[in-house]
C-alpha positions as a Markdown table, in Angstrom:
| # | Residue | x | y | z |
|---|---|---|---|---|
| 1 | Met | -10.8 | -30.8 | -41.3 |
| 2 | Lys | -7.5 | -30.7 | -39.5 |
| 3 | Ile | -6.9 | -33.3 | -36.8 |
| 4 | Arg | -5.1 | -32.0 | -33.7 |
| 5 | Arg | -2.4 | -34.0 | -32.2 |
| 6 | Pro | -2.5 | -34.6 | -28.4 |
| 7 | Ala | -0.3 | -32.2 | -26.3 |
| 8 | Thr | 3.1 | -33.5 | -25.3 |
| 9 | Pro | 4.0 | -33.8 | -21.6 |
| 10 | Ala | 6.2 | -30.7 | -22.0 |
| 11 | Glu | 3.4 | -28.7 | -23.5 |
| 12 | Arg | 1.0 | -29.8 | -20.7 |
| 13 | Thr | 3.5 | -28.8 | -18.1 |
| 14 | Ala | 4.1 | -25.4 | -19.7 |
| 15 | Leu | 0.3 | -24.8 | -19.9 |
| 16 | Ala | -0.1 | -25.7 | -16.3 |
| 17 | Ala | 2.7 | -23.4 | -15.2 |
| 18 | Leu | 1.3 | -20.5 | -17.3 |
| 19 | Thr | -2.2 | -21.1 | -15.8 |
| 20 | Ala | -0.7 | -21.1 | -12.2 |
| 21 | Leu | 1.2 | -17.9 | -12.9 |
| 22 | Ala | -1.8 | -16.2 | -14.3 |
| 23 | Ser | -3.8 | -17.2 | -11.2 |
| 24 | Leu | -1.1 | -15.9 | -8.9 |
| 25 | Met | -0.9 | -12.6 | -10.8 |
| 26 | Ser | -4.7 | -12.2 | -10.6 |
| 27 | Ala | -4.7 | -12.9 | -6.9 |
| 28 | Ala | -1.8 | -10.4 | -6.3 |
| 29 | Ser | -3.6 | -7.8 | -8.3 |
| 30 | Ala | -6.8 | -8.2 | -6.4 |
| 31 | Leu | -4.9 | -7.8 | -3.1 |
| 32 | Gly | -3.5 | -4.5 | -4.3 |
| 33 | Gln | -6.8 | -3.0 | -5.2 |
| 34 | Gly | -6.8 | -0.7 | -2.1 |
| 35 | Ala | -5.5 | 2.8 | -2.0 |
| 36 | Pro | -2.2 | 3.2 | -3.8 |
| 37 | Arg | 0.8 | 3.4 | -1.5 |
| 38 | Gln | 2.1 | 6.9 | -1.1 |
| 39 | Val | 5.8 | 7.7 | -1.1 |
| 40 | Cys | 6.7 | 10.6 | 1.3 |
| 41 | Thr | 9.9 | 12.6 | 1.7 |
| 42 | Gln | 11.7 | 12.8 | 5.0 |
| 43 | Glu | 11.3 | 16.6 | 5.1 |
| 44 | Tyr | 10.5 | 17.7 | 8.6 |
| 45 | Ala | 7.6 | 20.2 | 8.4 |
| 46 | Pro | 5.3 | 19.0 | 11.3 |
| 47 | Val | 1.5 | 19.1 | 11.1 |
| 48 | Cys | -1.1 | 18.5 | 13.7 |
| 49 | Ala | -3.7 | 16.0 | 12.3 |
| 50 | Arg | -6.8 | 14.2 | 13.6 |
| 51 | Leu | -7.1 | 10.5 | 13.2 |
| 52 | Gly | -10.3 | 9.1 | 14.7 |
| 53 | Gly | -10.7 | 11.0 | 18.0 |
| 54 | Ala | -7.0 | 11.6 | 18.6 |
| 55 | Thr | -4.8 | 14.5 | 17.5 |
| 56 | Ile | -1.4 | 13.4 | 16.4 |
| 57 | Thr | 1.8 | 15.3 | 15.3 |
| 58 | Tyr | 3.1 | 13.9 | 11.9 |
| 59 | Ser | 6.5 | 14.9 | 10.5 |
| 60 | Asn | 4.9 | 16.3 | 7.4 |
| 61 | Arg | 1.5 | 16.6 | 5.6 |
| 62 | Cys | 2.3 | 13.6 | 3.3 |
| 63 | Phe | 2.8 | 11.2 | 6.2 |
| 64 | Ala | -0.5 | 12.5 | 7.8 |
| 65 | Glu | -2.5 | 12.0 | 4.6 |
| 66 | Ala | -0.9 | 8.6 | 4.0 |
| 67 | Ala | -2.1 | 7.5 | 7.4 |
| 68 | Gly | -5.6 | 8.7 | 6.6 |
| 69 | Ala | -5.5 | 11.6 | 9.0 |
| 70 | Gln | -7.0 | 15.0 | 8.4 |
| 71 | Val | -4.5 | 17.8 | 8.8 |
| 72 | Ile | -6.0 | 20.5 | 11.2 |
| 73 | Ala | -3.1 | 22.9 | 11.7 |
| 74 | Pro | 0.5 | 23.4 | 10.7 |
| 75 | Gly | 3.1 | 22.7 | 13.4 |
| 76 | Arg | 3.1 | 20.3 | 16.3 |
| 77 | Cys | -0.1 | 19.5 | 18.2 |
| 78 | Ala | -0.6 | 20.8 | 21.7 |
| 79 | Ala | 1.6 | 19.3 | 24.5 |
| 80 | Gly | 0.4 | 15.9 | 25.5 |
| 81 | Ser | -0.3 | 14.7 | 21.9 |
| 82 | Pro | 2.0 | 11.9 | 21.0 |
| 83 | Pro | 4.1 | 12.1 | 17.9 |
| 84 | Ala | 3.0 | 9.7 | 15.2 |
| 85 | Pro | 5.4 | 6.9 | 14.4 |
| 86 | Thr | 7.3 | 7.0 | 11.1 |
| 87 | Pro | 5.8 | 4.4 | 8.7 |
| 88 | Gly | 8.0 | 1.4 | 8.5 |
| 89 | Thr | 9.5 | 1.7 | 12.0 |
| 90 | Arg | 8.3 | 0.6 | 15.4 |
């Protein structure tokens, strides 16, 4: 039977650091479990889409779908419908 020696302080520190890193990575992974982020081009090909009860003009189909809206027609929505903000801007 082989007798194990006690871990050195450096080994205990390394093990604690690895455990903390694994916990952080697990938590970050759990946060990212939602829908994958979508990357859209800046092409301007407007679509009219419905999000909730509102009709909104998006700059292209990709931005509408990324927002969770349902595209209902190509082109801009009827007058009075506000344009959707470009993601990442205010």
